[in-house]
C-alpha positions in Angstrom: -98.2 -25.9 -76.8 -98.0 -29.0 -78.9 -100.6 -30.2 -82.0 -101.5 -33.8 -82.1 -101.5 -35.3 -85.8 -100.4 -38.3 -87.9 -97.6 -40.6 -85.6 -96.0 -37.7 -84.5 -96.7 -34.4 -82.5 -96.3 -30.8 -84.2 -94.8 -28.4 -81.5 -95.4 -24.6 -81.7 -92.1 -22.7 -81.5 -91.7 -18.8 -81.8 -89.1 -17.9 -84.0 -85.4 -16.7 -82.6 -85.9 -19.4 -79.8 -84.3 -21.9 -81.8 -80.4 -21.8 -83.2 -80.8 -21.6 -86.9 -78.4 -23.2 -89.0 -75.3 -21.4 -90.2 -75.7 -19.8 -94.1 -73.9 -21.6 -96.4 -72.0 -20.5 -99.6 -71.1 -17.1 -100.7 -74.9 -15.4 -101.4 -74.6 -12.0 -101.4 -77.6 -10.4 -99.3 -79.3 -7.2 -99.5 -76.8 -6.1 -96.4 -73.8 -6.5 -97.8 -75.1 -4.8 -101.2 -75.6 -1.8 -98.7 -72.1 -1.7 -98.2 -71.2 -1.8 -101.3 -73.0 0.9 -102.3 -71.5 3.1 -99.1 -68.2 1.6 -100.2 -68.9 3.6 -103.8 -70.2 6.8 -102.4 -67.4 7.0 -99.9 -64.7 6.7 -103.1 -66.9 9.0 -104.9 -66.1 11.6 -102.0 -62.4 10.2 -102.1 -62.3 11.2 -105.3 -63.4 14.8 -104.9 -61.0 15.2 -102.0 -58.4 14.0 -104.0 -58.4 17.3 -105.8 -57.8 19.2 -102.5 -54.6 17.0 -102.0 -53.1 13.6 -103.0 -52.1 13.0 -99.0 -55.8 13.2 -97.8 -57.3 11.0 -100.7 -54.1 8.6 -99.7 -55.1 8.3 -96.2 -58.8 8.0 -96.7 -58.1 5.2 -99.3 -56.4 3.2 -96.5 -58.6 4.0 -94.1 -61.5 2.8 -96.1 -59.7 0.0 -97.0 -59.0 -1.1 -93.5 -63.0 0.0 -92.2 -64.4 -2.4 -95.0 -61.8 -5.6 -93.9 -63.3 -4.7 -90.0 -66.8 -4.7 -91.2 -66.8 -8.1 -93.4 -64.5 -9.6 -90.8 -66.9 -8.7 -87.8 -70.1 -9.5 -90.0 -68.8 -13.1 -90.8 -68.2 -13.2 -86.9 -71.7 -12.4 -86.1 -73.2 -14.5 -88.5 -71.0 -17.5 -87.1 -72.0 -17.0 -83.9 -75.7 -16.6 -84.9 -76.2 -13.1 -82.3 -74.4 -10.1 -81.5 -71.4 -9.9 -79.4 -72.3 -7.4 -76.6 -70.0 -8.0 -74.1 -67.7 -5.2 -72.2 -68.9 -1.7 -71.7 -69.3 0.4 -74.7 -71.5 3.4 -73.3 -68.3 5.4 -71.8 -66.1 5.2 -75.2 -69.4 6.0 -77.0 -70.1 9.0 -74.9 -66.6 10.1 -75.2 -66.9 10.0 -78.9 -70.0 12.1 -78.9 -68.3 14.5 -77.0 -65.2 14.7 -79.4 -67.3 15.2 -82.4 -69.6 17.6 -81.0 -67.4 19.9 -79.1 -63.7 19.6 -80.6 -64.9 20.9 -84.3 -66.6 24.3 -82.4 -62.7 25.2 -82.1 -60.6 26.5 -84.9 -56.6 27.2 -84.0 -55.5 28.1 -87.8 -57.4 31.7 -88.7 -57.8 31.6 -92.6 -60.4 34.0 -94.8 -63.5 32.3 -95.7 -63.2 32.3 -98.9 -59.6 30.1 -98.5 -61.6 27.6 -96.2 -64.0 26.6 -98.8 -61.4 26.3 -101.8 -58.2 25.3 -100.1 -57.1 22.4 -97.7 -55.5 23.0 -94.8 -53.6 20.9 -92.2 -56.7 21.4 -89.6 -59.6 19.9 -91.9 -57.1 17.1 -92.8 -56.9 16.5 -88.5 -60.6 17.0 -88.4 -61.5 14.8 -90.9 -58.9 12.1 -89.3 -60.6 11.7 -85.9 -64.0 12.0 -87.3 -62.9 9.1 -89.4 -61.5 7.1 -86.2 -64.8 7.7 -84.6 -66.4 6.2 -87.6 -64.5 3.4 -87.6 -65.1 2.6 -83.8 -69.0 3.2 -84.8 -68.9 0.7 -87.3 -67.6 -1.9 -85.3 -69.9 -1.6 -82.8 -72.8 -1.8 -85.2 -70.8 -5.1 -86.1 -70.9 -6.2 -82.7 -74.5 -5.4 -81.9 -76.5 -5.8 -84.8 -77.4 -9.4 -85.4 -76.5 -9.6 -89.1 -76.4 -6.4 -91.9 -79.3 -7.8 -93.7 -81.2 -7.9 -90.5 -80.1 -4.4 -89.5 -82.1 -1.1 -89.2 -80.3 1.6 -89.8 -81.4 5.5 -89.5 -82.2 5.9 -93.0 -83.3 9.5 -92.4 -80.0 10.5 -90.9 -77.9 8.8 -93.7 -80.0 10.7 -96.0 -79.2 14.3 -95.2 -75.5 13.5 -95.5 -75.6 11.8 -98.4 -78.0 14.7 -100.2 -75.3 17.0 -99.0 -72.5 15.8 -100.8 -74.6 15.2 -103.9 -75.2 19.3 -104.0 -71.1 19.4 -104.7 -72.3 18.2 -108.2 -73.9 21.5 -109.0 -71.9 23.6 -106.4 -69.2 26.0 -106.9 -67.3 24.7 -103.9 -67.7 20.8 -104.6 -64.6 19.8 -102.8 -66.2 21.2 -99.5 -69.3 20.1 -99.8 -68.0 16.6 -100.0 -65.7 16.8 -97.2 -68.5 18.4 -95.0 -71.1 15.8 -96.0 -68.3 13.0 -95.1 -68.0 14.2 -91.7 -72.0 14.3 -91.7 -72.2 10.9 -92.9 -69.8 9.6 -89.7 -72.1 11.4 -87.6 -75.1 9.7 -88.9 -73.0 6.2 -88.7 -72.1 7.3 -85.2 -75.9 7.7 -84.5 -76.5 4.2 -85.7 -73.7 2.7 -83.6 -75.4 4.2 -80.7 -79.0 3.2 -82.0 -77.6 -0.3 -82.1 -76.3 -0.4 -78.8 -79.5 0.7 -77.4 -81.5 -1.7 -79.2 -78.9 -4.6 -77.4 -78.1 -3.1 -74.3 -80.4 -0.6 -72.7 -77.8 0.2 -69.8 -75.2 1.0 -71.8 -77.2 3.5 -74.1 -77.8 5.0 -70.6 -74.2 5.2 -69.7 -73.1 6.9 -72.7 -75.5 9.9 -72.3 -74.8 9.9 -68.8 -71.1 10.2 -69.6 -72.0 12.7 -72.3 -73.7 14.7 -69.8 -71.3 14.5 -67.3 -68.7 15.3 -69.3 -69.9 18.3 -70.6 -70.6 20.1 -67.3 -66.6 19.2 -66.5 -65.2 20.2 -69.9 -67.2 23.3 -69.7 -65.8 24.2 -66.4 -62.2 23.4 -67.6 -62.6 25.7 -70.6 -63.7 28.6 -68.9 -60.4 27.8 -66.8 -58.3 28.1 -69.7 -59.8 31.3 -70.9 -59.0 32.8 -67.5 -55.5 31.5 -67.7 -54.8 32.3 -71.3 -57.5 34.9 -72.9 -58.5 35.0 -76.0 -55.9 33.3 -78.4 -56.5 31.8 -81.9 -59.6 33.3 -81.8 -61.8 33.4 -85.1 -63.3 36.7 -84.3 -62.8 40.3 -84.5 -63.6 43.8 -83.2 -65.9 44.2 -80.5 -66.3 40.3 -80.4 -62.6 40.0 -78.8 -64.0 42.0 -75.9 -66.4 39.1 -74.9 -64.9 36.1 -72.6 -64.0 33.0 -74.7 -61.1 30.5 -74.6 -58.6 29.4 -77.0 -60.0 28.6 -80.5 -63.5 29.4 -79.8 -65.6 32.2 -81.0 -67.4 33.9 -78.7 -70.9 32.5 -80.0 -69.6 28.8 -80.2 -68.3 29.5 -76.5 -71.7 30.5 -75.4 -73.4 27.4 -77.2 -70.9 25.3 -74.8 -71.7 26.9 -71.7 -75.8 27.5 -72.3 -75.9 23.4 -73.2 -73.6 22.8 -70.0 -75.5 24.9 -67.9 -78.8 23.2 -68.7 -77.3 20.0 -67.8 -76.1 21.1 -64.6 -79.1 22.5 -63.6 -81.2 19.4 -64.5 -79.5 16.1 -64.5 -80.1 13.9 -61.1 -77.2 13.2 -59.0 -76.8 10.0 -60.5 -76.0 11.0 -63.7 -73.7 14.3 -62.7 -71.9 12.2 -60.0 -71.4 15.5 -58.5 -72.0 16.7 -54.6 -74.4 19.7 -54.5 -71.7 22.1 -53.3 -69.9 21.4 -56.2 -73.1 21.3 -58.5 -73.9 24.4 -57.2 -70.2 25.7 -58.2 -69.9 24.5 -61.7 -73.6 26.8 -61.9 -72.1 29.7 -60.9 -69.1 29.7 -63.0 -71.5 28.7 -66.3 -73.5 31.8 -65.8 -70.7 34.1 -64.6 -68.8 32.7 -67.8 -71.9 33.8 -69.8 -72.2 37.1 -68.7 -68.9 37.9 -69.6 -69.7 36.0 -72.8 -72.4 38.6 -73.5 -74.1 36.1 -75.9 -77.8 37.1 -75.8 -79.1 34.0 -77.6 -76.8 31.8 -75.3 -79.1 33.4 -72.4 -82.5 32.9 -74.0 -81.3 29.2 -74.8 -80.2 28.6 -70.9 -83.7 30.2 -69.5 -85.4 28.4 -72.2 -84.0 25.2 -71.3 -84.2 25.1 -67.9 -87.7 26.7 -67.9 -88.9 23.7 -69.9 -87.2 21.2 -67.8 -88.8 22.9 -64.7 -91.9 22.9 -66.5 -92.1 19.1 -67.7 -90.5 18.4 -64.0 -93.9 19.7 -62.4 -96.0 17.4 -64.6 -93.9 14.4 -62.5 -94.0 16.2 -59.2 -97.0 18.8 -59.2 -95.7 20.0 -55.6 -92.4 21.1 -57.5 -94.8 23.2 -59.9 -97.2 24.5 -57.4 -94.0 25.6 -55.0 -91.6 26.6 -57.4 -93.8 28.8 -60.1 -94.3 31.6 -57.5 -90.7 31.7 -56.7 -89.4 32.1 -60.0 -92.2 34.0 -61.0 -91.4 36.6 -58.3 -87.3 36.3 -58.9 -88.1 37.3 -62.8 -90.3 40.4 -61.3 -87.7 41.3 -59.0 -84.7 41.6 -61.3 -86.9 43.2 -64.0 -87.6 45.9 -60.9 -84.8 46.4 -59.4 -82.2 46.1 -62.3 -84.4 46.5 -65.4 -82.3 49.3 -66.8 -79.0 47.3 -66.5 -80.5 44.3 -68.0 -81.6 46.4 -71.0 -78.5 47.9 -71.4 -77.0 44.6 -71.5 -79.2 43.5 -74.2 -78.7 46.2 -76.3 -74.5 45.4 -76.2 -74.0 48.2 -78.8 -76.1 50.6 -77.1 -78.8 50.6 -79.7 -81.7 49.1 -79.2 -82.7 48.9 -83.0 -79.9 46.6 -84.1 -81.7 44.1 -81.8 -84.9 44.6 -83.0 -83.4 43.9 -86.6 -81.2 40.7 -85.5 -78.0 42.7 -85.7 -78.0 42.4 -89.3 -79.7 39.1 -89.3 -83.0 40.2 -91.0 -81.5 41.7 -94.0 -79.1 38.4 -94.3 -82.1 36.2 -94.6 -84.2 38.6 -97.3 -80.5 38.2 -99.3 -80.5 34.2 -99.0 -84.2 33.8 -99.9 -83.7 36.6 -102.7 -80.7 34.6 -104.3 -83.3 31.6 -104.9 -84.8 32.7 -108.4 -85.4 29.5 -110.4 -87.3 26.5 -109.6 -83.8 24.4 -109.5 -82.8 26.7 -107.1 -85.8 25.9 -104.6 -85.6 22.6 -104.9 -82.0 21.8 -105.0 -80.0 25.1 -103.7 -76.6 26.7 -104.8 -74.6 23.5 -103.0 -73.4 23.1 -99.8 -70.9 25.8 -99.0 -72.1 28.8 -100.7 -73.6 30.2 -97.3 -69.9 31.1 -96.3 -69.2 33.7 -98.9 -72.4 34.5 -100.5 -73.3 37.2 -97.8 -69.8 38.9 -97.3 -71.1 41.8 -99.0 -72.8 42.8 -95.8 -69.5 42.5 -93.9 -67.0 40.2 -92.5 -69.5 39.1 -89.9 -71.7 37.8 -92.5 -69.8 34.5 -92.8 -72.7 32.1 -93.0 -76.7 32.1 -93.1 -76.9 32.8 -89.7 -79.8 30.2 -89.4 -79.9 26.6 -90.1 -83.2 26.5 -91.7 -82.4 29.2 -94.0 -78.5 27.8 -94.9 -80.3 24.4 -95.8 -82.5 25.8 -98.0 -79.8 28.0 -99.5 -77.4 24.9 -99.6 -79.6 22.4 -100.9 -83.1 23.7 -101.4 -86.7 22.2 -100.4 -85.0 18.6 -100.3 -82.3 19.1 -97.8 -84.6 21.2 -95.8 -87.7 19.2 -95.9 -85.0 16.1 -94.5 -83.5 18.2 -92.0 -87.1 19.1 -90.3 -88.5 15.4 -91.1 -85.2 14.9 -88.6 -86.2 17.3 -86.1 -89.8 16.4 -86.3 -89.3 12.7 -86.0 -86.9 13.5 -82.9 -89.2 15.1 -80.9 -92.1 12.6 -81.6 -89.9 9.7 -80.6 -88.9 11.5 -77.3 -92.6 11.8 -76.7 -93.3 8.4 -77.3 -90.5 7.1 -75.7 -91.7 8.9 -72.5 -88.1 10.3 -72.2 -88.9 12.0 -68.9 -89.0 8.7 -67.1 -85.3 7.9 -67.7 -83.0 9.2 -65.5 -81.5 12.0 -68.0 -84.8 12.7 -69.5 -84.9 16.6 -68.5 -81.1 17.0 -69.6 -81.9 15.6 -72.7 -85.2 17.5 -73.5 -83.5 21.1 -72.2 -80.1 20.2 -74.2 -82.4 20.1 -77.5 -84.0 22.8 -76.9 -80.8 24.8 -76.8 -79.6 23.4 -79.9 -82.7 24.3 -81.6 -82.9 27.8 -80.2 -79.5 28.1 -81.3 -80.6 26.8 -84.7 -82.4 29.9 -85.2 -80.0 32.3 -85.2 -76.8 30.3 -86.2 -75.8 27.6 -89.0 -74.9 25.0 -86.2 -77.9 22.3 -86.9 -76.6 22.8 -90.8 -72.6 21.8 -89.5 -71.3 18.9 -88.2 -70.7 20.7 -85.1 -72.4 20.3 -81.8 -76.0 21.5 -83.5 -76.4 18.7 -86.0 -74.1 16.4 -84.0 -76.3 17.1 -80.6 -79.2 16.6 -83.0 -78.2 13.2 -84.6 -77.4 12.0 -80.5 -80.5 12.8 -79.4 -82.5 11.6 -82.4 -80.8 7.9 -81.8 -81.2 7.6 -78.0 -84.9 8.7 -78.7 -85.6 6.2 -81.4 -83.8 3.3 -79.6 -85.9 4.0 -76.8 -89.3 4.4 -78.3 -88.6 1.0 -80.3 -88.3 -0.4 -76.7 -91.3 1.4 -75.2 -93.2 -0.1 -77.9 -95.5 -3.2 -77.3 -93.7 -6.3 -79.0 -95.8 -7.4 -82.2 -97.0 -11.2 -81.5 -94.9 -13.4 -83.4 -95.8 -15.8 -86.1 -95.5 -19.3 -85.1 -93.8 -21.8 -87.0 -95.0 -25.3 -86.9 -91.7 -27.7 -86.0 -91.6 -31.2 -86.5 -90.3 -33.3 -83.2 -89.8 -36.7 -82.6 -93.3 -38.9 -81.8 -93.2 -39.8 -78.4 -92.9 -43.1 -77.6 
């Protein structure tokens, strides 16, 4: 389409269809300014970490310098090529990174008292920070490769804000180095979510591969860990008393093992064959292994998570396939009624666990603990800004050695970071759910698995601090949030591009 006028023609061209001239000079844009601010924040974090150990600060400084050079170098390459470098498969490594930073932090191989863990640096926290930084470095490379420029990038600001606020609480909290270290881990999770979002915008096929890789290997890893537990028994388990009688594997608290098993069980039930790449018999065997391990694990919350995730996925699948709803609902109902009629007493005894139903109705002491947490917020400052991240690791110990955290993610954020942290956390959860609905997640191959996985994490977060710590709870939430936003942006109808008038040579 062209507009004639004067001695030549003015052609209407859409922006982005022409190669723009390479920028000249050394102008500092907003993207580089954002990188500079991020560098200052990390430097401040390293200053706090220096009080925990000079070696950690030195390693962090070296890593920061290398990462900064890589960011600037890759940014220049991107700007010179006028577009993202998106060649090569990245979905598999990206999914593996998410597995590493969500499953491995649930394990601990050095048992230390809680009061020591929040005040002194150990070899295990250093190693944990090291592989988080390695994953963060890889995420930075993905961002530079798939975002057009830093100035035009669209980071997930909400995900980045929560870790920054976590580190800020160290300014008034009693465990400042711990708050900064944990906040830095959360920040690296948010950067990995940004990388996932950047990949999803540029290459949706690789985003699907990343989610499929995570689901596929989560099931395989859970089965392998069950084998480790059977072979080695509960060694290096940070638990005591009756918890040692529950099934787990090396380095994992029974509740952490239950979260992994419930998540893997929901994925194994809901994921299609194209995602799991398992034959029906092998898939059925994996489900049997997970269910048997959950029975020996004796985690009532994990059973609730598995049942709720599976039922939610079944209900949503029935919306796509009505025949499944009409045929499956009577079968599920009959199975539930039969189990209660024939094994009701045994199920009741299993749920009571200690043989005392009052402990079950009281949440095994959780209600008293939650009341103590709310009572600790006495001033307006406490309600608004909290006591500082890390206080929930010690403030409840008067109730017993089991009370090493708030046993509730919402309460943990409220007590640690006040209403500000709680509002940020709830905003992330709300926008994630809305994003999944807007993206019509059920139309995607692993959509049911993603919904089921998120439901497992949400229910687990009600009775544990998993979604207030840089482990599977918060990491899984950030992963689903990035997937939801990426798919939602692609499903949104494109805005009409503004036409620009470009002069062209007059026709003879």
